[in-house]
C-alpha positions, 0 to 999 in steps of 0.5 A: 352086274354090279361091282362094289369096291372101297374106292373113292371115285366120286362121281367120275368114271372112265370108258373107252371110246373106240377101243383105243382112247378113254373118255372121262364120264361124269354122273349127274345126280339131277338126271334120270338113270338112263342119262347116266348110262354110257356105251362100253366097247371094251373097257371101263374103270373107276379110280382114286388116288391110289387104286384102279378097278378096271373091267375088260369086256369081250363084247360091247356093253352099257354101264355106269357108276351110280355111286362112288366106288361102284361100277354097274354093267348092263348085260344082254342075256339070251337063252334058249330055255329058262335056267331057273336063275332069273325070271322067264325071259323071252328068247328071240328064237321062241317064235321061230321054234314054235313056228317051224316045229308045226311044219309050217314054212314061211313063203314070200310072195312077190 
C-alpha cells in the first residue's frame, strides 16, 4: 500500500523501534530496494517543517519511504479463496484442505 502526500520529507522517515521509541531512517539511493525496507512494529511517519503523516498499525509490517512525500507499506495477505482483486495467491491452508478432504490422516511414526 502506498501513501502519496505533498510533504517534502526528503530522504528521511521515522519508524518505531519497540512500540515505545522512534528511530530516524534514511533512504539510500545507491542501495537496492530491499536495503531500504525496515520493520514497522506499530507506527511510521514522514514529516516536513509544517506537517506530519503518521501511520498506526495493528500488526507489525514492513515499510519504506522510496520518494519524498511517499510512504510504502508491505502487507501480508492470506486468503482462503481468490477474491478476484489480485493474482491468485497460494494460501498456507490449501495443501491441508486438499489433504484432509480426501480422508487421509497424517500419522507420526516414532
